[in-house]
C-alpha positions in Angstrom: 29.3 172.5 140.0 32.5 172.3 142.4 32.8 168.7 142.0 32.6 168.6 138.2 35.5 171.4 137.9 37.6 168.9 140.5 37.1 166.0 138.2 38.1 168.0 135.2 41.3 169.3 136.9 42.1 165.7 137.8 41.4 164.1 134.6 43.3 166.8 133.4 46.6 165.8 135.1 46.1 162.0 135.0 45.8 162.6 131.2 49.3 164.6 131.4 51.0 162.3 133.8 49.9 159.1 131.6 51.0 161.0 128.1 54.2 161.5 130.0 54.7 158.1 130.8 53.8 156.8 127.4 56.2 159.4 125.5 58.9 158.1 127.7 58.2 154.4 127.4 58.0 154.9 123.5 61.3 156.9 123.5 63.2 154.7 125.7 66.7 153.8 124.2 68.3 150.2 123.9 71.7 151.6 125.5 71.5 153.7 128.6 73.0 157.1 129.8 76.9 156.8 130.9 77.0 156.5 134.4 77.3 158.5 137.4 76.5 160.4 140.3 73.0 160.5 141.3 71.3 164.0 139.9 69.5 166.3 141.9 66.1 168.0 140.9 66.7 170.9 138.9 70.5 171.2 139.3 71.4 168.2 138.9 74.8 167.2 139.9 75.9 170.8 140.7 76.7 170.0 144.4 79.3 167.6 143.0 81.4 169.2 141.4 84.0 171.5 143.4 85.2 174.9 142.3 88.4 173.9 142.3 90.5 170.7 141.8 87.8 169.1 139.5 90.2 166.9 138.0 90.1 164.9 141.7 86.7 164.5 141.7 86.5 162.6 138.1 89.4 160.6 139.2 87.4 159.5 141.8 84.5 159.0 139.5 86.3 157.1 137.3 87.6 154.1 139.7 83.6 154.2 141.2 81.8 154.6 137.7 84.4 153.8 134.7 86.3 155.5 132.1 83.4 157.5 130.8 81.0 159.0 133.0 78.0 161.5 132.7 76.3 164.0 135.1 73.9 166.6 134.6 74.2 170.3 135.4 70.7 172.5 135.0 69.5 169.9 133.0 72.8 170.2 130.5 73.8 166.5 130.5 78.0 166.5 130.8 80.1 163.6 129.6 83.4 162.7 130.9 86.0 161.2 129.2 88.8 159.6 132.1 91.0 157.9 129.6 93.4 159.2 126.5 91.5 156.2 124.6 87.9 157.7 125.1 88.9 161.1 124.3 90.8 160.1 121.1 87.7 157.9 120.4 85.2 160.5 120.4 86.9 163.7 120.2 89.7 163.1 117.5 88.2 160.1 115.3 84.4 161.2 115.3 86.0 164.7 115.8 83.2 166.0 113.4 80.1 164.7 115.7 82.0 166.9 118.5 83.4 169.8 116.8 80.8 172.5 118.5 81.3 174.0 121.9 78.7 174.5 124.6 78.2 178.3 124.5 77.0 177.4 120.6 74.3 180.5 121.0 77.4 182.7 120.3 79.3 180.6 117.5 77.1 177.6 116.2 79.3 174.9 113.8 78.3 175.9 110.7 80.1 176.4 106.6 82.7 179.5 108.3 83.5 176.9 111.2 84.4 174.2 108.5 86.5 176.6 106.4 88.4 178.1 109.4 89.2 174.4 110.6 90.6 173.6 107.2 92.8 177.1 107.5 93.8 175.5 111.1 94.4 172.1 109.8 96.9 173.4 106.9 99.7 174.8 109.6 98.7 173.0 112.5 96.8 170.2 111.9 99.3 167.1 110.6 102.2 166.0 112.4 103.4 165.8 109.6 103.2 169.2 107.8 106.0 170.3 110.0 107.8 172.0 106.8 105.0 174.6 106.5 106.2 176.1 109.9 110.2 176.2 109.2 109.8 179.6 107.2 108.8 181.0 111.1 111.2 179.1 113.4 113.4 182.4 113.1 110.6 184.4 114.2 110.3 181.8 117.2 114.0 182.3 118.2 113.8 186.3 118.0 110.5 186.3 120.2 111.6 184.3 122.9 115.3 186.2 122.6 113.2 189.0 123.0 111.2 187.7 125.8 114.4 187.3 128.2 115.7 190.6 128.0 113.8 193.9 128.9 113.2 197.1 127.0 116.6 198.9 128.5 118.2 195.9 127.2 119.3 194.2 130.7 118.4 191.3 131.4 114.6 190.6 133.0 116.1 188.0 135.2 118.4 189.4 137.5 115.8 189.9 140.0 114.6 187.0 142.0 110.5 188.7 141.6 107.9 185.9 140.8 106.4 188.2 138.5 109.1 188.9 136.3 109.9 185.5 135.6 106.2 184.5 135.2 106.0 187.2 132.5 108.7 185.6 130.5 107.1 182.4 128.9 103.5 185.1 129.0 105.9 187.5 127.0 107.1 184.8 124.2 103.9 182.4 123.6 102.1 185.7 122.9 104.6 187.2 120.7 105.0 184.3 119.2 101.4 184.1 118.3 100.9 187.4 117.0 104.2 187.6 115.1 103.0 184.0 113.0 99.5 184.9 113.0 99.3 188.6 111.4 102.9 189.5 111.3 102.7 191.6 114.3 105.8 192.0 116.2 105.4 192.1 119.9 106.0 195.3 121.7 107.3 196.3 125.2 104.9 198.3 127.5 101.1 198.9 126.2 100.5 196.2 123.1 96.8 196.8 122.1 96.6 193.4 120.4 98.1 191.5 123.2 95.9 193.0 125.7 93.3 192.2 123.4 93.6 188.7 123.2 94.2 188.5 127.1 91.0 190.4 127.8 88.8 188.1 125.2 90.5 184.6 127.1 89.3 185.7 130.4 86.0 186.5 128.8 85.6 182.7 127.4 86.7 181.3 130.8 84.0 183.1 132.8 81.4 182.2 130.3 82.5 178.2 130.7 81.7 178.9 134.8 78.8 181.5 135.0 75.5 180.3 136.6 72.0 180.6 135.2 70.7 184.6 135.9 69.6 187.4 134.5 72.9 189.6 135.1 74.6 187.2 131.8 72.5 189.0 129.4 74.2 192.5 129.7 77.7 190.8 130.1 77.1 188.9 126.8 76.4 192.1 125.0 79.3 193.8 126.0 81.3 190.0 125.1 80.2 190.1 122.0 81.5 193.6 121.3 84.9 192.1 122.6 84.8 189.5 121.1 84.2 190.8 117.3 86.7 193.1 118.0 89.4 190.6 118.5 87.6 188.6 115.2 89.0 191.8 113.1 92.0 193.4 114.6 94.6 190.9 114.1 93.8 190.4 110.4 93.2 194.4 109.7 96.9 194.4 111.4 98.1 191.9 109.0 96.3 193.1 105.4 98.1 196.2 106.4 101.4 195.2 106.6 101.2 193.1 103.2 99.5 196.2 101.8 102.5 198.6 102.7 104.8 195.6 102.4 106.5 196.6 105.7 108.3 194.1 108.2 109.8 191.7 105.5 108.8 188.4 107.0 106.0 185.5 106.8 103.1 185.7 108.3 99.7 183.3 108.0 97.4 186.5 106.8 100.3 187.4 104.1 100.5 183.6 102.8 96.6 183.5 102.2 96.5 186.8 100.5 99.3 186.4 98.3 97.9 182.8 97.4 94.2 184.4 96.9 94.6 188.1 96.2 90.8 188.2 95.4 89.6 186.2 98.6 85.5 185.8 98.4 84.3 187.4 102.0 82.9 184.1 103.2 86.9 182.7 103.2 88.0 186.1 104.5 85.6 185.6 107.5 86.9 182.2 108.5 90.4 183.5 108.3 89.7 185.8 110.5 88.5 183.6 113.0 91.5 181.0 112.2 93.5 184.0 113.4 91.9 184.3 116.6 91.9 180.5 117.8 95.4 180.3 117.3 96.4 183.5 118.7 94.0 182.0 121.8 97.3 180.3 122.6 99.4 182.5 124.8 99.1 181.7 127.9 99.4 178.0 127.9 103.1 176.8 127.6 106.2 177.2 129.7 109.0 174.3 130.5 112.2 173.1 132.1 114.9 171.3 130.1 118.7 170.0 130.7 122.0 172.6 130.7 124.6 169.9 130.7 122.9 168.1 127.8 122.7 171.7 125.6 126.3 172.6 126.5 127.4 169.2 125.6 125.6 169.5 122.2 125.4 172.9 121.2 128.2 174.2 122.7 128.6 178.0 124.7 129.0 180.0 121.8 125.7 179.9 120.2 121.9 179.8 121.1 120.5 176.2 120.5 117.7 176.5 118.1 115.3 174.6 116.6 117.5 172.3 114.3 118.9 170.9 117.4 115.7 169.3 118.5 116.8 165.7 117.6 120.3 165.7 119.1 118.8 167.0 122.7 116.7 163.6 124.1 117.0 164.4 127.8 115.5 168.0 127.1 112.6 166.1 125.5 111.8 163.9 128.3 112.4 166.6 130.8 109.7 168.8 129.0 107.6 166.2 129.0 107.6 165.4 132.6 106.6 169.2 133.0 103.8 168.7 130.9 102.8 165.8 132.5 103.2 167.1 136.3 101.0 170.4 135.7 99.5 170.7 132.3 98.7 174.3 131.3 94.5 173.5 131.3 93.5 171.0 134.1 90.0 170.0 131.9 89.9 170.4 128.4 87.3 172.6 127.1 84.0 171.1 126.3 83.3 169.9 122.8 79.6 169.8 122.2 77.8 166.5 120.2 76.0 167.8 117.2 74.4 164.3 116.8 73.1 160.9 118.9 75.8 159.1 119.3 76.8 155.5 120.9 80.2 154.0 122.6 81.2 151.2 125.1 77.1 150.7 125.2 76.5 153.8 126.1 74.0 156.7 124.8 75.7 160.2 124.4 72.7 161.9 123.0 72.7 165.9 120.8 73.5 168.8 122.7 75.6 166.8 125.5 79.1 168.5 126.3 82.0 166.4 126.3 85.4 167.1 128.5 88.3 165.3 128.9 90.1 165.1 132.4 93.6 166.1 131.3 95.5 166.4 134.8 93.3 163.2 136.0 94.9 161.4 133.2 98.3 162.6 133.8 98.1 161.5 137.4 96.5 158.3 136.8 98.3 155.0 138.3 97.3 153.0 135.1 99.5 155.6 132.9 102.2 156.3 135.0 104.0 154.6 137.4 105.0 156.4 140.6 102.6 159.4 139.3 102.9 161.4 142.1 106.8 162.3 141.6 108.4 164.9 139.5 110.3 161.8 137.1 111.5 162.6 133.7 112.7 158.8 133.7 108.6 158.1 132.7 109.6 158.7 129.4 112.9 157.0 128.9 113.6 152.8 128.4 112.3 150.5 125.6 109.1 150.8 126.9 107.9 154.9 127.6 104.7 155.9 129.5 102.3 157.8 127.8 103.2 160.9 126.2 101.4 163.9 127.6 101.9 165.6 124.0 98.8 163.5 123.2 96.8 165.2 125.6 98.2 168.9 125.2 98.3 170.2 122.3 95.5 169.1 119.8 95.7 171.8 116.6 98.7 173.3 117.8 100.8 170.4 117.8 103.7 171.1 115.8 103.6 175.4 116.9 103.2 174.4 120.2 105.7 172.3 120.8 108.0 174.3 118.5 107.8 177.3 120.8 108.2 175.2 124.0 111.4 173.4 122.8 113.0 176.6 121.6 112.1 178.5 125.1 113.1 175.7 127.1 116.6 175.4 125.4 117.3 179.2 125.2 116.6 179.9 128.5 118.9 177.2 130.3 121.7 177.9 127.6 121.9 181.4 129.0 120.2 180.8 132.8 121.1 179.6 136.2 118.0 179.4 137.8 118.3 178.1 141.4 116.5 178.0 145.1 117.1 181.5 147.1 119.1 181.8 150.5 117.8 183.6 153.6 119.9 183.8 156.6 122.2 181.2 155.0 119.4 178.5 154.8 118.2 177.6 151.2 114.4 178.4 150.9 112.5 175.6 148.7 109.5 176.6 147.1 105.8 175.5 148.2 105.0 174.7 144.7 103.6 171.3 144.8 100.7 170.3 142.5 98.4 170.9 145.3 99.2 174.8 145.4 99.0 175.3 141.9 95.9 177.6 141.1 93.3 176.9 138.5 91.6 180.3 137.2 91.5 179.0 133.5 95.1 178.4 132.9 97.0 176.8 135.8 99.5 178.9 137.7 101.9 178.4 140.7 101.7 180.4 143.7 104.2 183.4 143.9 107.6 182.2 144.7 111.3 183.0 145.0 114.3 181.8 143.2 117.3 183.6 141.7 117.5 183.5 137.8 120.5 184.8 136.6 122.7 184.6 133.3 125.4 181.8 133.4 128.7 184.0 132.8 129.2 187.3 130.6 129.4 185.3 127.1 125.7 184.2 128.0 124.7 187.1 128.8 126.4 188.3 125.1 124.7 185.7 123.7 121.0 186.3 124.5 121.9 190.2 124.0 123.1 189.8 121.1 126.3 191.2 121.2 128.0 187.9 119.4 
């Protein structure tokens, strides 16, 4: 009896093993997966991916395995694109096939998502649609000037405290996003909409790094409630402004409500989510530029505006080098393949996540000579090197570039930024690439510097006394 039971068990195992083998044989693909390091059972390549400076590992893999690399993390296949060409080929030219995100259980690709993309594209998608942003130029400039002053009308940067200087670009980009999307003017001190945006962004960074376990389910309920609130609040504020006809200025909510007063519920929901996508870029833009060129071209009796951009070529290449040197995000937010695909002889199965090594591309010796040095000359001459904006801005290319230019130009028009001196010794901040923190958005470590008005007339310009 025992022998019969044992034979039955062995036979069952044999049948299962043979069945799995035959199934794999029948489904064997004509193309292999992209190459990558050998994965461990269950956890895959988890030990191979460091918590910090992942872009360096991506760079190693590029020269070991090629421009397209794949690994697995707990059963999820991840494809890493190590060149701008591969990123453009898959994420831009075939964008419809990679328009979902790995956290698709919370926000899948559906009709709402496609409508949201159309709404964003109307303002931010096409490079030749800059005219749509012109009504917002004055708002961008106002928000930047506000960010450079404090609530008591004293210049916030008379101190060299890092925290205060760091608040300047963050405050400017946050104010621009909410002002343009829903007509919400930024407020000093407690601003409930901006605080909600920041909390929601932090949630999404945590989503991208969580490990499987039981605690995430309870946390997901809290995150979902926070995300729902984020979807509703900016739209409600903008709609209320239109109804009450206050803040006599343009906003995207106002534009859509005036063009379609009887907007159906599904389109209204897509608009709400589009606003969140635009506001989500509040922590990704800052830069530096050339004072001498600004003084020569613009003069010192007014602030530079967005209409001055084409006349400030060195300012342009300097902020391009800032973008190349340390991009705000070292690795792009992953995309999810919504169908099977083939690329360069490799198979990318449906459900794979794709990410681009943004910082790795910008420090690749194949793209830039002297890539470890900060040199604006990368973008000068008859054959300028790879434009980093192709990797940085994505959908927000027009709005992002406009905001960045205005902040750089207006900051250097009125401030001198220099090293501090202690006991007669000039202190050079240790803010090299290796020192940057990568908690979602890259930030330098705390450092000291002098940021002060260039002259009484410059101070009057930024305070609006002229």
